[in-house]
C-alpha positions as CSV (number, residue, x, y, z in Angstrom):
1,M,135.6,166.5,112.6
2,D,132.2,165.1,112.4
3,K,130.8,164.1,116.4
4,V,129.3,160.7,117.1
5,I,126.3,160.9,119.4
6,V,126.6,157.6,121.6
7,K,124.0,157.5,125.0
8,I,125.2,156.9,128.3
9,K,123.9,155.9,131.6
10,S,126.2,156.2,134.3
11,D,125.8,155.1,137.8
12,S,128.2,157.6,139.3
13,G,126.9,160.4,137.5
14,V,130.3,160.6,136.0
15,V,131.1,160.0,132.4
16,P,134.3,159.5,130.6
17,Q,135.8,162.5,128.9
18,Y,138.8,163.3,126.5
19,E,141.8,165.0,128.6
20,T,143.5,166.6,125.6
21,E,142.2,167.9,122.5
22,G,144.2,164.9,120.4
23,A,143.3,162.1,122.6
24,A,141.8,159.2,121.1
25,G,140.6,157.6,124.6
26,M,138.8,158.4,127.5
27,D,139.8,157.1,130.6
28,L,137.5,154.5,132.5
29,R,137.1,154.7,136.1
30,A,136.4,151.9,138.9
31,H,133.0,151.8,140.3
32,L,133.2,150.3,143.4
33,E,131.7,150.0,147.1
34,E,134.6,149.3,148.6
35,P,138.6,148.9,147.7
36,M,139.4,145.9,145.4
37,T,143.1,143.9,145.6
38,L,144.3,142.6,143.0
39,E,147.0,140.2,143.8
40,P,150.2,139.4,141.6
41,G,148.7,137.0,138.8
42,Q,145.2,137.7,139.8
43,R,142.5,138.9,137.4
44,A,139.3,140.5,137.9
45,L,136.2,141.9,136.4
46,V,136.2,145.4,137.6
47,P,132.9,147.2,137.2
48,T,132.8,151.1,135.7
49,G,129.0,151.8,136.3
50,L,129.2,152.8,132.8
51,Y,126.2,151.6,130.0
52,I,126.3,152.6,126.7
53,E,124.3,152.6,123.6
54,L,126.7,152.6,120.5
55,P,125.2,153.6,117.0
56,L,124.9,150.7,114.4
57,G,128.9,150.5,112.8
58,Y,130.7,151.6,116.0
59,E,132.7,149.5,118.7
60,A,134.1,150.5,121.9
61,Q,137.9,149.1,122.5
62,I,138.6,148.9,126.1
63,R,142.4,149.2,126.5
64,A,144.9,149.2,129.0
65,R,146.6,152.8,130.7
66,S,150.1,152.6,129.5
67,G,151.2,154.3,133.1
68,L,149.4,151.3,134.9
69,A,151.2,149.0,132.6
70,I,154.6,150.1,133.2
71,K,154.4,151.4,136.5
72,K,152.3,148.5,138.5
73,G,152.0,145.6,135.8
74,I,148.2,146.3,135.1
75,G,146.9,145.4,132.1
76,L,144.0,143.7,130.6
77,V,143.4,139.8,130.7
78,N,142.4,139.7,126.8
79,G,144.8,142.5,125.5
80,I,141.8,144.9,124.1
81,G,138.2,144.3,124.7
82,T,135.5,145.1,122.4
83,I,132.0,146.5,123.0
84,D,129.9,146.1,120.2
85,C,126.8,148.3,119.4
86,D,124.1,146.0,120.5
87,Y,125.4,145.2,124.0
88,R,123.6,147.0,126.9
89,G,125.0,146.0,130.3
90,E,127.6,147.2,132.5
91,I,131.0,148.0,130.8
92,K,133.5,145.8,133.3
93,V,136.9,145.6,132.6
94,A,139.1,142.6,132.9
95,L,142.0,143.2,134.6
96,I,145.3,141.3,135.6
97,N,148.2,142.2,137.9
98,W,151.3,141.0,135.7
99,G,153.3,143.1,138.2
100,Q,155.3,141.4,141.8
101,E,153.0,143.6,144.2
102,P,149.4,143.4,145.3
103,F,147.4,146.5,143.4
104,I,144.7,148.1,145.4
105,I,141.6,149.4,142.9
106,N,139.8,152.5,144.6
107,D,136.4,153.7,143.9
108,G,136.9,156.4,141.1
109,E,140.3,155.3,140.2
110,R,141.2,155.4,136.3
111,I,141.6,151.7,135.5
112,A,141.7,151.7,131.5
113,Q,140.9,153.5,128.5
114,M,138.2,153.5,125.9
115,V,138.2,154.2,122.7
116,V,134.8,154.7,120.2
117,A,136.0,153.3,116.6
118,K,134.1,153.0,113.3
119,Y,134.2,149.2,111.7
120,E,133.4,147.6,108.6
121,R,131.8,144.0,108.2
122,V,133.4,141.9,105.3
123,Q,131.5,139.3,102.6
124,W,134.0,136.6,102.4
125,E,134.9,135.7,98.6
126,V,135.8,132.0,98.7
127,S,139.1,131.4,96.3
128,A,141.2,128.9,95.8
129,E,143.8,131.4,95.0
130,L,145.3,134.5,96.2
131,S,147.1,137.3,94.5
132,E,151.1,137.5,94.8
133,T,152.6,139.8,96.6
134,E,156.4,140.8,97.2
135,R,155.7,139.5,100.8
136,G,154.1,136.4,99.9
137,A,153.6,133.7,103.0
138,G,156.7,135.4,105.3
139,G,155.7,136.7,108.5
140,F,157.0,136.6,112.3
141,G,159.8,138.9,111.7
142,H,160.0,138.1,108.0
143,T,160.5,142.0,107.1
144,G,163.2,142.5,109.4
145,V,163.6,143.4,113.3
């Protein structure tokens, strides 16, 4: 597997790591001066103290941590966040507390995961018609449960 070199700056000196050989994502940690409480239904941008320089043709996807989601009801406001290769600001995670209890975020706590992925840009070809398929226009459960 080819390695992609990504420049990173970390205010805490800690950089994300893959925890296992097969891991696609790296945990992101909160970078806080004091604990932050996320009340039920509340959303907040949580700083990570990380800044990255992705190569052209790559993006970083910010995703919820499954353990926090199922155990505490903590997710991402926008489902999945995208960091474009030309962004140089601090990575902040838009968290929301879908749970029923306040959630306290401490400095260094793992709050999300980041997956670096290659992407393709498209060129639209405007057409009056599209090719036929077996599925056609069926959607939203059309292919079964």
